[in-house]
N, C-alpha and C positions, 0 to 999 in steps of 0.2 A: 504494499500500499504506500502511496505517495502522500506526504503531508505537506501542505502549503507552509512556507516559511512566514514567520511573523516579521514585520518591518524591523524589529529589534535584532533579528537574526541575520539581516542582510549585510552587516558590516559595511555600511555606506560611509563615505568620507564626510567629515564636517566641512564647512565652508573653508576653514583655514587649511585643512588637509587637501582639499581640492586645489586651492590656490598654490600650494607648495608642490603638488604632485607634478611629475614630468608630463608634458602634454603631447598628444598626437600631433604630428607636423601638418596639421590642416587648419586653414582659416576659412570661414564662411563669409560670403558677401551676399546680402539680400538686396536685390536691385528692384526698388519700388514695389514692395509687397503691400498689398492693401489690407489683408485680413489680419487682425490683431491676434486671433487664435492661431493662425499659421505661424506668426512670429513667435509666440509663446511656445509652440510646439517645437520649433527649430531650436530654441534655447534649451528645452528639455532634452532633445536628442544630443545637442552639443555637450551638455553636462554628462550624459551617459557615456560618451566616448572621449572624454577629456580633450575637447577641441580647444585650441589655443585662444581664438578670438572670433567674434562676429562683428562685421561691419554692417550697419544698418544704413542704407543709402536712399536718397531721394525722399519719396513720400512714406518710406517705411517708418512706422511709429517706433517710439522708444519707451523703455520702462521709465518710471513706474506707470503702469496703466492696468486697470483691473482686469481687462479682457486679455492682456498679455500674461498677467500674473496667474489668471485662472488656469491656463494650460502650461505655463512654465513651472509652476509649483516650486518656486524659489530659485530656479536655475539662473535667473537674472542677477542673483547675488554671487553665483559661483563663476560663471563664464564671463570673461572680459568682453566688453563691447564698446563700440564707438559709433556715433552717427556722423555721417558725411553727406553733404548735398549731392556731390557728383560721383557716380559709380566709376566713370571712366578715369577720373583723377586717382581714385583709390587703386584701380587696377594698374595704372601707370606707375604709381609710387611703389606698389608691391613688386612689380616687375623689375624696378630699379634695385630692389633688394634681393634679386635672384630667386624670387618666389614664382613658381610656374602657375599660370592662370588656366583654370579649367572651367569653361562655360558649360552648364548642363542645359542642353538645348537640342532641338531637332533641326539639323542643318546639313547642307551638302557636305560631304566628306567627313561627317561625324564618326568618331570611333565609338563602337558599342561598349558599354560599361563592362560587360563580361569579357571583352577582348583587351581591355586596358590594364597594363601592368605598371603600377607606379614604381618609381625609383626610390628605394628605402632611404637614400641619402639626400632626398630632395624634399623641400617644403612646398605645399600646394595651397592655393586658394581656389575654392569652388564657388561658383556664382549660380544663384537660383534667381529666376526672374519673375516678373509680375504675373499674377494669376491668368490674365487674359492675353497680354502681349508678349510674355516671356522675357528673356534677357534682351535688352536693347541691342540693336544691330551694331552700333559703334563699339559696344563692349564685346560682343561676339567677335568682331573683326580684330580687336586688340588682344584677344585670348590666345594663349599658346596652343590650346587644343579644345575642341568641342566634343563633349561626351554625351552620348544619347543612351537612355535607358531603353533596352529592347522591350517592345510591347507587342502583343499578339492578338489583342481583342479588337473591338469595334470603336473604342474611344481613342481620341488623338493625344491625350495627355493624362498625367497623374496630378493629383493635388500637390501643391508645392511642399507641404509638410511630409507627405508620403515620399515624394522624390528625394527630399533631403534625407529622410530616414534610410531609403534604399542605398543612395550614393554614399552617405557617411559610413554606414555599416559595411559596405563593400570595400571602400578604401581603407577603413580601420582594420578590417580583417586581413587585407593584403599587405598593409604596412606593418602589422603586428607579427608577421611570420618569423 
């Protein structure tokens, strides 16, 4: 028989332990995300996989906000974040620091996520775009690589928080080998 673990048995990090822990070499960039629940969900996923930082760009709302907090469940206190007006400027700044930029988008010549093998000595920034318009074209053009999540159903896209969960888990598992 399997017994569900109590929260007290999960051995989760405190805020201080999270801040001091070595981070996964991933940065998240949210490009004009409208939904506060999606933003909170990305924070929670970022916490789960020890993501270094989140850039909230353009119209993407910032903590503290009750609808972000509702889904983040405190992850806005653990994961470092910064708001910037211009996504393209963030991308250019990170590229100047030798961080590889991965736009998560459906585009010509995109690399399928399951075919992408990250370099374990490289830091990556992954960009997730607006719920309707996706990652802005000038940001896609400035990216080092476009990664697409393979989909086989009738719909054209996944919710941004689901996309973030899929991509972050995939890269985390590949970088943790």
